[in-house]
C-alpha positions as CSV (number, residue, x, y, z in Angstrom):
1,X,5.9,-45.9,12.1
2,X,3.6,-43.0,10.6
3,X,0.3,-43.0,11.0
4,X,-2.1,-42.4,8.4
5,X,-5.0,-41.1,8.1
6,X,-8.0,-42.1,5.4
7,X,-11.2,-40.1,6.0
8,X,-14.6,-41.4,4.1
9,X,-17.0,-39.0,3.2
10,X,-20.3,-39.4,2.1
11,X,-20.8,-38.1,-1.4
12,X,-24.0,-39.1,-2.5
13,X,-28.2,-40.4,-0.6
14,X,-29.2,-42.1,-4.0
15,X,-33.1,-43.3,-3.4
16,X,-36.3,-44.2,-5.5
17,X,-38.7,-43.0,-2.0
18,X,-37.5,-39.7,-0.5
19,X,-39.5,-40.4,3.2
20,X,-36.2,-42.7,4.2
21,X,-34.2,-39.6,3.9
22,X,-34.2,-37.2,6.9
23,X,-31.5,-34.4,7.5
24,X,-29.2,-33.5,5.1
25,X,-25.8,-32.5,5.1
26,X,-25.2,-34.7,1.0
27,X,-27.2,-34.4,-2.3
28,X,-30.2,-36.9,-2.0
29,X,-31.1,-38.3,-5.7
30,X,-34.5,-39.9,-6.1
31,X,-34.4,-41.9,-8.6
32,X,-38.3,-44.1,-10.3
33,X,-37.6,-47.7,-8.8
34,X,-34.2,-49.6,-7.9
35,X,-33.0,-50.4,-11.3
36,X,-32.0,-46.9,-12.0
37,X,-31.1,-46.4,-8.5
38,X,-28.4,-49.2,-8.2
39,X,-27.7,-47.9,-12.3
40,X,-26.7,-44.4,-10.7
41,X,-24.8,-45.2,-7.9
42,X,-22.8,-47.0,-9.6
43,X,-22.3,-43.8,-12.5
44,X,-21.6,-42.4,-9.9
45,X,-19.0,-44.0,-8.0
46,X,-17.1,-44.1,-11.1
47,X,-17.2,-41.1,-11.6
48,X,-16.4,-39.7,-7.8
49,X,-14.4,-42.7,-7.7
50,X,-15.8,-44.0,-4.7
51,X,-17.6,-46.9,-3.8
52,X,-21.7,-47.7,-3.8
53,X,-23.0,-49.5,-0.8
54,X,-26.2,-50.4,-0.8
55,X,-27.9,-50.0,2.5
56,X,-30.4,-52.4,2.5
57,X,-32.7,-49.7,3.2
58,X,-34.2,-48.8,-0.2
59,X,-30.7,-46.7,-0.4
60,X,-27.5,-46.5,-1.6
61,X,-24.8,-44.7,-0.3
62,X,-22.0,-43.4,-2.4
63,X,-18.4,-43.1,-0.8
64,X,-15.6,-41.3,-1.8
65,X,-12.4,-42.3,0.1
């Protein structure tokens, strides 16, 4: 049986509060409010063929599979 390795990688972080994000490695998109954050996350996930996840901390992460 052949094993297939699935890789996920973060493509974007989206937040209305840039103080919640430290470090780096992926682009961070700063928006004005929760509604805009949800819309940007949904749009980027479609464009990137990825999935948007609400981390419940005021930050969305969009990952590609």
